[in-house]
Biotite code that builds the C-alpha atoms (Angstrom):
import biotite.structure as struc

atoms = struc.array([
    struc.Atom([-7.688, 0.143, -3.050], chain_id="A", res_id=1, res_name="MET", atom_name="CA", element="C"),
    struc.Atom([-10.202, 0.441, -0.191], chain_id="A", res_id=2, res_name="LYS", atom_name="CA", element="C"),
    struc.Atom([-13.005, 1.481, -2.525], chain_id="A", res_id=3, res_name="SER", atom_name="CA", element="C"),
    struc.Atom([-12.114, -1.346, -4.913], chain_id="A", res_id=4, res_name="LEU", atom_name="CA", element="C"),
    struc.Atom([-12.285, -3.943, -2.153], chain_id="A", res_id=5, res_name="ILE", atom_name="CA", element="C"),
    struc.Atom([-15.531, -2.515, -0.765], chain_id="A", res_id=6, res_name="ASN", atom_name="CA", element="C"),
    struc.Atom([-17.027, -2.490, -4.265], chain_id="A", res_id=7, res_name="GLY", atom_name="CA", element="C"),
    struc.Atom([-15.934, -6.070, -4.903], chain_id="A", res_id=8, res_name="SER", atom_name="CA", element="C"),
    struc.Atom([-17.512, -7.217, -1.630], chain_id="A", res_id=9, res_name="ILE", atom_name="CA", element="C"),
    struc.Atom([-20.794, -5.487, -2.552], chain_id="A", res_id=10, res_name="VAL", atom_name="CA", element="C"),
    struc.Atom([-20.771, -7.119, -6.001], chain_id="A", res_id=11, res_name="VAL", atom_name="CA", element="C"),
    struc.Atom([-19.993, -10.487, -4.390], chain_id="A", res_id=12, res_name="PHE", atom_name="CA", element="C"),
    struc.Atom([-22.860, -10.256, -1.884], chain_id="A", res_id=13, res_name="LEU", atom_name="CA", element="C"),
    struc.Atom([-25.419, -8.877, -4.351], chain_id="A", res_id=14, res_name="VAL", atom_name="CA", element="C"),
    struc.Atom([-24.531, -11.484, -6.965], chain_id="A", res_id=15, res_name="THR", atom_name="CA", element="C"),
    struc.Atom([-24.754, -14.361, -4.496], chain_id="A", res_id=16, res_name="THR", atom_name="CA", element="C"),
    struc.Atom([-28.123, -13.147, -3.247], chain_id="A", res_id=17, res_name="SER", atom_name="CA", element="C"),
    struc.Atom([-29.540, -12.869, -6.764], chain_id="A", res_id=18, res_name="ILE", atom_name="CA", element="C"),
    struc.Atom([-28.304, -16.306, -7.793], chain_id="A", res_id=19, res_name="TYR", atom_name="CA", element="C"),
    struc.Atom([-29.379, -17.934, -4.573], chain_id="A", res_id=20, res_name="ALA", atom_name="CA", element="C"),
    struc.Atom([-32.902, -16.610, -5.034], chain_id="A", res_id=21, res_name="GLU", atom_name="CA", element="C"),
    struc.Atom([-33.021, -17.553, -8.711], chain_id="A", res_id=22, res_name="SER", atom_name="CA", element="C"),
    struc.Atom([-32.074, -21.183, -8.103], chain_id="A", res_id=23, res_name="VAL", atom_name="CA", element="C"),
    struc.Atom([-33.845, -21.508, -4.728], chain_id="A", res_id=24, res_name="SER", atom_name="CA", element="C"),
    struc.Atom([-30.746, -22.558, -2.784], chain_id="A", res_id=25, res_name="LEU", atom_name="CA", element="C"),
    struc.Atom([-30.133, -22.274, 0.923], chain_id="A", res_id=26, res_name="ASP", atom_name="CA", element="C"),
    struc.Atom([-27.392, -19.661, 1.132], chain_id="A", res_id=27, res_name="THR", atom_name="CA", element="C"),
    struc.Atom([-24.187, -20.986, 2.664], chain_id="A", res_id=28, res_name="SER", atom_name="CA", element="C"),
    struc.Atom([-20.679, -19.567, 2.859], chain_id="A", res_id=29, res_name="TYR", atom_name="CA", element="C"),
    struc.Atom([-17.154, -20.931, 3.064], chain_id="A", res_id=30, res_name="ASP", atom_name="CA", element="C"),
    struc.Atom([-14.707, -18.772, 4.988], chain_id="A", res_id=31, res_name="VAL", atom_name="CA", element="C"),
    struc.Atom([-11.085, -19.780, 4.713], chain_id="A", res_id=32, res_name="GLY", atom_name="CA", element="C"),
    struc.Atom([-7.453, -18.914, 5.313], chain_id="A", res_id=33, res_name="LEU", atom_name="CA", element="C"),
    struc.Atom([-5.027, -19.348, 2.414], chain_id="A", res_id=34, res_name="LYS", atom_name="CA", element="C"),
    struc.Atom([-1.289, -19.123, 1.858], chain_id="A", res_id=35, res_name="ALA", atom_name="CA", element="C"),
    struc.Atom([0.936, -19.407, -1.174], chain_id="A", res_id=36, res_name="GLY", atom_name="CA", element="C"),
    struc.Atom([2.553, -17.444, -3.973], chain_id="A", res_id=37, res_name="SER", atom_name="CA", element="C"),
    struc.Atom([0.107, -14.530, -3.580], chain_id="A", res_id=38, res_name="LEU", atom_name="CA", element="C"),
    struc.Atom([0.820, -14.202, 0.140], chain_id="A", res_id=39, res_name="GLY", atom_name="CA", element="C"),
    struc.Atom([-1.448, -14.985, 3.070], chain_id="A", res_id=40, res_name="VAL", atom_name="CA", element="C"),
    struc.Atom([-5.098, -14.060, 3.050], chain_id="A", res_id=41, res_name="GLY", atom_name="CA", element="C"),
    struc.Atom([-8.753, -14.674, 3.716], chain_id="A", res_id=42, res_name="ILE", atom_name="CA", element="C"),
    struc.Atom([-11.356, -15.980, 1.287], chain_id="A", res_id=43, res_name="GLU", atom_name="CA", element="C"),
    struc.Atom([-15.147, -16.087, 1.164], chain_id="A", res_id=44, res_name="ILE", atom_name="CA", element="C"),
    struc.Atom([-17.058, -18.288, -1.263], chain_id="A", res_id=45, res_name="SER", atom_name="CA", element="C"),
    struc.Atom([-20.616, -19.422, -1.822], chain_id="A", res_id=46, res_name="THR", atom_name="CA", element="C"),
    struc.Atom([-22.284, -21.906, -4.206], chain_id="A", res_id=47, res_name="PRO", atom_name="CA", element="C"),
    struc.Atom([-24.553, -20.635, -6.960], chain_id="A", res_id=48, res_name="ILE", atom_name="CA", element="C"),
    struc.Atom([-25.741, -24.120, -7.846], chain_id="A", res_id=49, res_name="ASN", atom_name="CA", element="C"),
    struc.Atom([-24.297, -27.630, -7.854], chain_id="A", res_id=50, res_name="GLU", atom_name="CA", element="C"),
    struc.Atom([-21.800, -26.759, -10.598], chain_id="A", res_id=51, res_name="ASN", atom_name="CA", element="C"),
    struc.Atom([-20.906, -23.128, -9.891], chain_id="A", res_id=52, res_name="LEU", atom_name="CA", element="C"),
    struc.Atom([-19.481, -21.110, -7.008], chain_id="A", res_id=53, res_name="SER", atom_name="CA", element="C"),
    struc.Atom([-18.072, -17.609, -6.695], chain_id="A", res_id=54, res_name="ILE", atom_name="CA", element="C"),
    struc.Atom([-15.163, -16.556, -4.490], chain_id="A", res_id=55, res_name="ARG", atom_name="CA", element="C"),
    struc.Atom([-13.653, -13.332, -3.196], chain_id="A", res_id=56, res_name="PHE", atom_name="CA", element="C"),
    struc.Atom([-10.255, -13.158, -1.532], chain_id="A", res_id=57, res_name="ASN", atom_name="CA", element="C"),
    struc.Atom([-7.714, -10.645, -0.217], chain_id="A", res_id=58, res_name="ILE", atom_name="CA", element="C"),
    struc.Atom([-4.036, -11.543, 0.177], chain_id="A", res_id=59, res_name="ASN", atom_name="CA", element="C"),
    struc.Atom([-0.929, -9.803, 1.434], chain_id="A", res_id=60, res_name="GLY", atom_name="CA", element="C"),
    struc.Atom([2.614, -10.436, 2.627], chain_id="A", res_id=61, res_name="ALA", atom_name="CA", element="C"),
    struc.Atom([6.094, -8.917, 2.707], chain_id="A", res_id=62, res_name="SER", atom_name="CA", element="C"),
    struc.Atom([9.439, -10.632, 2.478], chain_id="A", res_id=63, res_name="TYR", atom_name="CA", element="C"),
    struc.Atom([13.034, -9.960, 1.479], chain_id="A", res_id=64, res_name="SER", atom_name="CA", element="C"),
    struc.Atom([15.182, -11.772, -1.039], chain_id="A", res_id=65, res_name="ARG", atom_name="CA", element="C"),
    struc.Atom([18.348, -11.418, -3.115], chain_id="A", res_id=66, res_name="SER", atom_name="CA", element="C"),
    struc.Atom([18.260, -11.517, -6.902], chain_id="A", res_id=67, res_name="GLU", atom_name="CA", element="C"),
    struc.Atom([20.721, -11.110, -9.779], chain_id="A", res_id=68, res_name="THR", atom_name="CA", element="C"),
    struc.Atom([19.523, -9.266, -12.871], chain_id="A", res_id=69, res_name="GLU", atom_name="CA", element="C"),
    struc.Atom([21.739, -8.251, -15.801], chain_id="A", res_id=70, res_name="GLN", atom_name="CA", element="C"),
    struc.Atom([24.917, -9.026, -13.786], chain_id="A", res_id=71, res_name="GLU", atom_name="CA", element="C"),
    struc.Atom([23.773, -6.821, -10.896], chain_id="A", res_id=72, res_name="ILE", atom_name="CA", element="C"),
    struc.Atom([23.157, -8.218, -7.410], chain_id="A", res_id=73, res_name="ASP", atom_name="CA", element="C"),
    struc.Atom([20.085, -6.779, -5.676], chain_id="A", res_id=74, res_name="TYR", atom_name="CA", element="C"),
    struc.Atom([18.828, -7.029, -2.111], chain_id="A", res_id=75, res_name="ASP", atom_name="CA", element="C"),
    struc.Atom([15.141, -6.293, -2.205], chain_id="A", res_id=76, res_name="GLY", atom_name="CA", element="C"),
    struc.Atom([11.711, -6.361, -0.621], chain_id="A", res_id=77, res_name="ASP", atom_name="CA", element="C"),
    struc.Atom([8.551, -7.727, -2.204], chain_id="A", res_id=78, res_name="ILE", atom_name="CA", element="C"),
    struc.Atom([5.178, -6.534, -0.929], chain_id="A", res_id=79, res_name="ASP", atom_name="CA", element="C"),
    struc.Atom([2.078, -8.498, -1.892], chain_id="A", res_id=80, res_name="PHE", atom_name="CA", element="C"),
    struc.Atom([-1.355, -6.867, -1.895], chain_id="A", res_id=81, res_name="LEU", atom_name="CA", element="C"),
    struc.Atom([-4.029, -8.335, -4.163], chain_id="A", res_id=82, res_name="ASN", atom_name="CA", element="C"),
    struc.Atom([-7.756, -8.996, -4.245], chain_id="A", res_id=83, res_name="ALA", atom_name="CA", element="C"),
    struc.Atom([-9.571, -11.425, -6.526], chain_id="A", res_id=84, res_name="GLY", atom_name="CA", element="C"),
    struc.Atom([-13.115, -12.215, -7.640], chain_id="A", res_id=85, res_name="LEU", atom_name="CA", element="C"),
    struc.Atom([-13.504, -15.632, -9.285], chain_id="A", res_id=86, res_name="MET", atom_name="CA", element="C"),
    struc.Atom([-16.045, -18.044, -10.697], chain_id="A", res_id=87, res_name="LEU", atom_name="CA", element="C"),
    struc.Atom([-15.528, -21.775, -10.064], chain_id="A", res_id=88, res_name="ASP", atom_name="CA", element="C"),
    struc.Atom([-16.991, -24.439, -12.330], chain_id="A", res_id=89, res_name="TYR", atom_name="CA", element="C"),
    struc.Atom([-17.309, -27.993, -10.982], chain_id="A", res_id=90, res_name="TYR", atom_name="CA", element="C"),
    struc.Atom([-17.707, -30.311, -14.006], chain_id="A", res_id=91, res_name="PRO", atom_name="CA", element="C"),
    struc.Atom([-18.395, -33.300, -11.726], chain_id="A", res_id=92, res_name="TYR", atom_name="CA", element="C"),
    struc.Atom([-21.037, -32.648, -9.087], chain_id="A", res_id=93, res_name="VAL", atom_name="CA", element="C"),
    struc.Atom([-19.716, -35.183, -6.599], chain_id="A", res_id=94, res_name="ASP", atom_name="CA", element="C"),
    struc.Atom([-16.079, -34.106, -6.981], chain_id="A", res_id=95, res_name="SER", atom_name="CA", element="C"),
    struc.Atom([-14.171, -31.169, -5.522], chain_id="A", res_id=96, res_name="GLY", atom_name="CA", element="C"),
    struc.Atom([-12.305, -30.626, -8.810], chain_id="A", res_id=97, res_name="PHE", atom_name="CA", element="C"),
    struc.Atom([-12.909, -27.165, -10.237], chain_id="A", res_id=98, res_name="ARG", atom_name="CA", element="C"),
    struc.Atom([-11.977, -24.930, -13.158], chain_id="A", res_id=99, res_name="LEU", atom_name="CA", element="C"),
    struc.Atom([-11.610, -21.249, -12.310], chain_id="A", res_id=100, res_name="THR", atom_name="CA", element="C"),
    struc.Atom([-11.704, -17.938, -14.148], chain_id="A", res_id=101, res_name="GLY", atom_name="CA", element="C"),
    struc.Atom([-11.728, -14.420, -12.779], chain_id="A", res_id=102, res_name="GLY", atom_name="CA", element="C"),
    struc.Atom([-9.681, -11.295, -12.182], chain_id="A", res_id=103, res_name="ALA", atom_name="CA", element="C"),
    struc.Atom([-7.451, -9.743, -9.533], chain_id="A", res_id=104, res_name="TYR", atom_name="CA", element="C"),
    struc.Atom([-6.498, -6.286, -8.461], chain_id="A", res_id=105, res_name="TYR", atom_name="CA", element="C"),
    struc.Atom([-2.706, -6.658, -8.500], chain_id="A", res_id=106, res_name="ASN", atom_name="CA", element="C"),
    struc.Atom([-1.062, -4.197, -6.121], chain_id="A", res_id=107, res_name="GLY", atom_name="CA", element="C"),
    struc.Atom([2.103, -6.251, -5.675], chain_id="A", res_id=108, res_name="ASN", atom_name="CA", element="C"),
    struc.Atom([5.288, -4.163, -5.591], chain_id="A", res_id=109, res_name="GLU", atom_name="CA", element="C"),
    struc.Atom([9.023, -4.677, -5.333], chain_id="A", res_id=110, res_name="LEU", atom_name="CA", element="C"),
    struc.Atom([11.985, -2.480, -4.420], chain_id="A", res_id=111, res_name="SER", atom_name="CA", element="C"),
    struc.Atom([15.657, -3.374, -4.456], chain_id="A", res_id=112, res_name="ALA", atom_name="CA", element="C"),
    struc.Atom([19.066, -1.806, -3.898], chain_id="A", res_id=113, res_name="VAL", atom_name="CA", element="C"),
    struc.Atom([22.115, -3.064, -5.761], chain_id="A", res_id=114, res_name="ALA", atom_name="CA", element="C"),
    struc.Atom([25.226, -4.279, -3.978], chain_id="A", res_id=115, res_name="THR", atom_name="CA", element="C"),
    struc.Atom([28.607, -3.868, -5.723], chain_id="A", res_id=116, res_name="PRO", atom_name="CA", element="C"),
    struc.Atom([30.735, -6.836, -6.716], chain_id="A", res_id=117, res_name="ARG", atom_name="CA", element="C"),
    struc.Atom([34.386, -6.366, -5.744], chain_id="A", res_id=118, res_name="ASN", atom_name="CA", element="C"),
    struc.Atom([33.842, -2.637, -5.397], chain_id="A", res_id=119, res_name="GLY", atom_name="CA", element="C"),
    struc.Atom([32.260, -2.174, -8.816], chain_id="A", res_id=120, res_name="THR", atom_name="CA", element="C"),
    struc.Atom([28.846, -2.023, -10.471], chain_id="A", res_id=121, res_name="TYR", atom_name="CA", element="C"),
    struc.Atom([28.425, -3.558, -13.913], chain_id="A", res_id=122, res_name="THR", atom_name="CA", element="C"),
    struc.Atom([26.079, -1.571, -16.133], chain_id="A", res_id=123, res_name="LEU", atom_name="CA", element="C"),
    struc.Atom([25.601, -2.569, -19.763], chain_id="A", res_id=124, res_name="ASP", atom_name="CA", element="C"),
    struc.Atom([28.742, -4.685, -19.497], chain_id="A", res_id=125, res_name="GLY", atom_name="CA", element="C"),
    struc.Atom([30.887, -1.801, -18.210], chain_id="A", res_id=126, res_name="ILE", atom_name="CA", element="C"),
    struc.Atom([32.382, -1.816, -14.710], chain_id="A", res_id=127, res_name="ASP", atom_name="CA", element="C"),
    struc.Atom([32.112, 1.385, -12.672], chain_id="A", res_id=128, res_name="TYR", atom_name="CA", element="C"),
    struc.Atom([33.740, 2.020, -9.294], chain_id="A", res_id=129, res_name="ASP", atom_name="CA", element="C"),
    struc.Atom([31.074, 1.916, -6.602], chain_id="A", res_id=130, res_name="SER", atom_name="CA", element="C"),
    struc.Atom([31.982, 5.381, -5.305], chain_id="A", res_id=131, res_name="ASP", atom_name="CA", element="C"),
    struc.Atom([30.940, 6.892, -8.654], chain_id="A", res_id=132, res_name="MET", atom_name="CA", element="C"),
    struc.Atom([27.343, 5.902, -7.872], chain_id="A", res_id=133, res_name="LEU", atom_name="CA", element="C"),
    struc.Atom([25.710, 6.854, -4.621], chain_id="A", res_id=134, res_name="ASP", atom_name="CA", element="C"),
    struc.Atom([22.734, 4.512, -5.086], chain_id="A", res_id=135, res_name="VAL", atom_name="CA", element="C"),
    struc.Atom([21.719, 2.015, -7.765], chain_id="A", res_id=136, res_name="LEU", atom_name="CA", element="C"),
    struc.Atom([18.178, 0.779, -7.210], chain_id="A", res_id=137, res_name="SER", atom_name="CA", element="C"),
    struc.Atom([15.207, -0.798, -8.956], chain_id="A", res_id=138, res_name="ALA", atom_name="CA", element="C"),
    struc.Atom([11.500, -0.401, -8.247], chain_id="A", res_id=139, res_name="ASP", atom_name="CA", element="C"),
    struc.Atom([8.663, -2.286, -9.833], chain_id="A", res_id=140, res_name="GLY", atom_name="CA", element="C"),
    struc.Atom([4.937, -2.854, -9.883], chain_id="A", res_id=141, res_name="ASP", atom_name="CA", element="C"),
    struc.Atom([2.475, -4.765, -12.054], chain_id="A", res_id=142, res_name="PHE", atom_name="CA", element="C"),
    struc.Atom([-0.521, -4.139, -14.272], chain_id="A", res_id=143, res_name="ASP", atom_name="CA", element="C"),
    struc.Atom([-3.286, -3.555, -11.739], chain_id="A", res_id=144, res_name="GLU", atom_name="CA", element="C"),
    struc.Atom([-5.952, -5.490, -13.673], chain_id="A", res_id=145, res_name="PHE", atom_name="CA", element="C"),
    struc.Atom([-4.881, -9.123, -13.805], chain_id="A", res_id=146, res_name="ALA", atom_name="CA", element="C"),
    struc.Atom([-7.082, -11.850, -15.359], chain_id="A", res_id=147, res_name="PRO", atom_name="CA", element="C"),
    struc.Atom([-6.771, -15.236, -13.686], chain_id="A", res_id=148, res_name="TYR", atom_name="CA", element="C"),
    struc.Atom([-7.245, -18.763, -15.012], chain_id="A", res_id=149, res_name="ILE", atom_name="CA", element="C"),
    struc.Atom([-6.588, -21.967, -13.156], chain_id="A", res_id=150, res_name="GLY", atom_name="CA", element="C"),
    struc.Atom([-7.844, -25.194, -11.680], chain_id="A", res_id=151, res_name="LEU", atom_name="CA", element="C"),
    struc.Atom([-7.988, -26.670, -8.230], chain_id="A", res_id=152, res_name="GLY", atom_name="CA", element="C"),
    struc.Atom([-9.826, -28.654, -5.656], chain_id="A", res_id=153, res_name="TRP", atom_name="CA", element="C"),
    struc.Atom([-12.292, -27.600, -2.986], chain_id="A", res_id=154, res_name="GLY", atom_name="CA", element="C"),
    struc.Atom([-15.719, -28.533, -1.669], chain_id="A", res_id=155, res_name="ASN", atom_name="CA", element="C"),
    struc.Atom([-18.898, -27.416, -3.399], chain_id="A", res_id=156, res_name="ASN", atom_name="CA", element="C"),
    struc.Atom([-21.113, -29.551, -1.128], chain_id="A", res_id=157, res_name="VAL", atom_name="CA", element="C"),
    struc.Atom([-23.723, -28.270, 1.305], chain_id="A", res_id=158, res_name="LYS", atom_name="CA", element="C"),
    struc.Atom([-22.423, -29.910, 4.480], chain_id="A", res_id=159, res_name="SER", atom_name="CA", element="C"),
    struc.Atom([-20.970, -27.773, 7.263], chain_id="A", res_id=160, res_name="GLU", atom_name="CA", element="C"),
    struc.Atom([-17.464, -28.198, 8.636], chain_id="A", res_id=161, res_name="GLY", atom_name="CA", element="C"),
    struc.Atom([-13.796, -27.922, 7.741], chain_id="A", res_id=162, res_name="PHE", atom_name="CA", element="C"),
    struc.Atom([-12.211, -28.778, 4.402], chain_id="A", res_id=163, res_name="SER", atom_name="CA", element="C"),
    struc.Atom([-9.007, -28.142, 2.484], chain_id="A", res_id=164, res_name="PHE", atom_name="CA", element="C"),
    struc.Atom([-8.507, -26.402, -0.848], chain_id="A", res_id=165, res_name="SER", atom_name="CA", element="C"),
    struc.Atom([-5.866, -26.078, -3.550], chain_id="A", res_id=166, res_name="LEU", atom_name="CA", element="C"),
    struc.Atom([-5.558, -23.598, -6.405], chain_id="A", res_id=167, res_name="ASP", atom_name="CA", element="C"),
    struc.Atom([-3.027, -23.736, -9.242], chain_id="A", res_id=168, res_name="VAL", atom_name="CA", element="C"),
    struc.Atom([-3.114, -21.161, -12.018], chain_id="A", res_id=169, res_name="GLY", atom_name="CA", element="C"),
    struc.Atom([-1.650, -18.003, -13.513], chain_id="A", res_id=170, res_name="VAL", atom_name="CA", element="C"),
    struc.Atom([-2.193, -14.267, -13.175], chain_id="A", res_id=171, res_name="LEU", atom_name="CA", element="C"),
    struc.Atom([-1.843, -12.468, -16.492], chain_id="A", res_id=172, res_name="ILE", atom_name="CA", element="C"),
    struc.Atom([-0.068, -9.291, -15.381], chain_id="A", res_id=173, res_name="SER", atom_name="CA", element="C"),
    struc.Atom([3.155, -7.792, -16.726], chain_id="A", res_id=174, res_name="SER", atom_name="CA", element="C"),
    struc.Atom([5.778, -6.260, -14.413], chain_id="A", res_id=175, res_name="PRO", atom_name="CA", element="C"),
    struc.Atom([7.000, -2.699, -14.811], chain_id="A", res_id=176, res_name="ASN", atom_name="CA", element="C"),
    struc.Atom([10.573, -2.251, -13.513], chain_id="A", res_id=177, res_name="VAL", atom_name="CA", element="C"),
    struc.Atom([12.362, 1.115, -13.288], chain_id="A", res_id=178, res_name="ILE", atom_name="CA", element="C"),
    struc.Atom([16.127, 1.357, -12.765], chain_id="A", res_id=179, res_name="LEU", atom_name="CA", element="C"),
    struc.Atom([17.351, 4.441, -10.888], chain_id="A", res_id=180, res_name="ASP", atom_name="CA", element="C"),
    struc.Atom([20.924, 5.685, -10.520], chain_id="A", res_id=181, res_name="VAL", atom_name="CA", element="C"),
    struc.Atom([22.030, 8.415, -8.094], chain_id="A", res_id=182, res_name="THR", atom_name="CA", element="C"),
    struc.Atom([25.293, 10.227, -8.739], chain_id="A", res_id=183, res_name="ARG", atom_name="CA", element="C"),
    struc.Atom([28.231, 9.774, -6.408], chain_id="A", res_id=184, res_name="GLY", atom_name="CA", element="C"),
    struc.Atom([31.756, 11.058, -7.025], chain_id="A", res_id=185, res_name="SER", atom_name="CA", element="C"),
    struc.Atom([31.612, 10.657, -10.805], chain_id="A", res_id=186, res_name="ALA", atom_name="CA", element="C"),
    struc.Atom([32.893, 13.505, -12.949], chain_id="A", res_id=187, res_name="THR", atom_name="CA", element="C"),
    struc.Atom([30.592, 15.034, -15.559], chain_id="A", res_id=188, res_name="ASP", atom_name="CA", element="C"),
    struc.Atom([32.083, 12.852, -18.283], chain_id="A", res_id=189, res_name="ALA", atom_name="CA", element="C"),
    struc.Atom([31.841, 9.728, -16.124], chain_id="A", res_id=190, res_name="GLU", atom_name="CA", element="C"),
    struc.Atom([28.286, 10.581, -15.130], chain_id="A", res_id=191, res_name="TRP", atom_name="CA", element="C"),
    struc.Atom([27.260, 10.914, -18.785], chain_id="A", res_id=192, res_name="ASN", atom_name="CA", element="C"),
    struc.Atom([28.687, 7.452, -19.437], chain_id="A", res_id=193, res_name="MET", atom_name="CA", element="C"),
    struc.Atom([26.909, 6.018, -16.387], chain_id="A", res_id=194, res_name="ILE", atom_name="CA", element="C"),
    struc.Atom([23.580, 7.503, -17.460], chain_id="A", res_id=195, res_name="GLN", atom_name="CA", element="C"),
    struc.Atom([23.976, 6.058, -20.956], chain_id="A", res_id=196, res_name="LYS", atom_name="CA", element="C"),
    struc.Atom([24.867, 2.648, -19.514], chain_id="A", res_id=197, res_name="SER", atom_name="CA", element="C"),
    struc.Atom([21.900, 2.852, -17.149], chain_id="A", res_id=198, res_name="ALA", atom_name="CA", element="C"),
    struc.Atom([19.618, 3.668, -20.080], chain_id="A", res_id=199, res_name="GLU", atom_name="CA", element="C"),
    struc.Atom([20.881, 0.638, -22.001], chain_id="A", res_id=200, res_name="ASN", atom_name="CA", element="C"),
    struc.Atom([20.501, -1.472, -18.865], chain_id="A", res_id=201, res_name="GLU", atom_name="CA", element="C"),
    struc.Atom([16.898, -0.282, -18.521], chain_id="A", res_id=202, res_name="GLN", atom_name="CA", element="C"),
    struc.Atom([16.215, -1.243, -22.135], chain_id="A", res_id=203, res_name="ASN", atom_name="CA", element="C"),
    struc.Atom([17.660, -4.710, -21.487], chain_id="A", res_id=204, res_name="ALA", atom_name="CA", element="C"),
    struc.Atom([15.423, -5.126, -18.423], chain_id="A", res_id=205, res_name="ILE", atom_name="CA", element="C"),
    struc.Atom([12.402, -3.999, -20.464], chain_id="A", res_id=206, res_name="ASP", atom_name="CA", element="C"),
    struc.Atom([13.254, -6.572, -23.133], chain_id="A", res_id=207, res_name="ASP", atom_name="CA", element="C"),
    struc.Atom([13.630, -9.300, -20.499], chain_id="A", res_id=208, res_name="ASP", atom_name="CA", element="C"),
    struc.Atom([10.202, -8.613, -19.016], chain_id="A", res_id=209, res_name="TYR", atom_name="CA", element="C"),
    struc.Atom([8.408, -7.604, -22.197], chain_id="A", res_id=210, res_name="ASN", atom_name="CA", element="C"),
    struc.Atom([7.156, -11.125, -22.891], chain_id="A", res_id=211, res_name="ASP", atom_name="CA", element="C"),
    struc.Atom([6.595, -12.087, -19.255], chain_id="A", res_id=212, res_name="ILE", atom_name="CA", element="C"),
    struc.Atom([2.878, -11.607, -18.731], chain_id="A", res_id=213, res_name="ALA", atom_name="CA", element="C"),
    struc.Atom([2.109, -14.441, -16.323], chain_id="A", res_id=214, res_name="VAL", atom_name="CA", element="C"),
    struc.Atom([2.691, -14.926, -12.612], chain_id="A", res_id=215, res_name="PHE", atom_name="CA", element="C"),
    struc.Atom([2.349, -18.489, -11.292], chain_id="A", res_id=216, res_name="PRO", atom_name="CA", element="C"),
    struc.Atom([-0.207, -18.992, -8.533], chain_id="A", res_id=217, res_name="VAL", atom_name="CA", element="C"),
    struc.Atom([-0.214, -21.863, -6.048], chain_id="A", res_id=218, res_name="VAL", atom_name="CA", element="C"),
    struc.Atom([-2.434, -21.422, -2.978], chain_id="A", res_id=219, res_name="MET", atom_name="CA", element="C"),
    struc.Atom([-3.293, -23.880, -0.207], chain_id="A", res_id=220, res_name="LEU", atom_name="CA", element="C"),
    struc.Atom([-6.130, -23.239, 2.202], chain_id="A", res_id=221, res_name="GLY", atom_name="CA", element="C"),
    struc.Atom([-8.360, -24.482, 4.965], chain_id="A", res_id=222, res_name="VAL", atom_name="CA", element="C"),
    struc.Atom([-12.016, -23.451, 4.979], chain_id="A", res_id=223, res_name="THR", atom_name="CA", element="C"),
    struc.Atom([-15.071, -23.768, 7.160], chain_id="A", res_id=224, res_name="TYR", atom_name="CA", element="C"),
    struc.Atom([-18.588, -23.919, 5.763], chain_id="A", res_id=225, res_name="ARG", atom_name="CA", element="C"),
    struc.Atom([-21.407, -22.268, 7.693], chain_id="A", res_id=226, res_name="PHE", atom_name="CA", element="C"),
])
């Protein structure tokens, strides 16, 4: 991750220098703080010309939430860690409206532990006493390379000072969720049934997420131009 971020920063700085020289612009930078569905982070951007800018950002956050999946209640943690490199196109020179394309490193992860309902876990539609299972958990991550498309609003003018920004778009990145069951007091026969139910439950989760390849992105920010 560190080498990826360092490499992205180098690409960002080299690219901006080359473009700035080629179009004879005074180099300026926006540095901003952002928050939203990708977490909280910092962003650096610079104009290439009146219609184009490039941006680099790093975001992260951690929070807990409860979720129900396939009749199982989970208490889990979600950890955000992502870094993006994007190109903004401003179709109207005097407007802050922009169209954006780019890509993210998606290191977001989730982990969750199931809580029994009325002393039982339901796996593949079958109820098992909670003491048969020591732990029922789920862990997930995402495809690390995540293309991004979106639109938003933010200054591409040359004046210094504070401004606000908005990004709305989608990350194209599928989740990978693994269900894990640890044996409790189950007999061998019961354990075989639990493992089969867990396998069917895993297949159902895979089917649920098979077609989900997008993650909604909404980010608000405040920037300062130097």
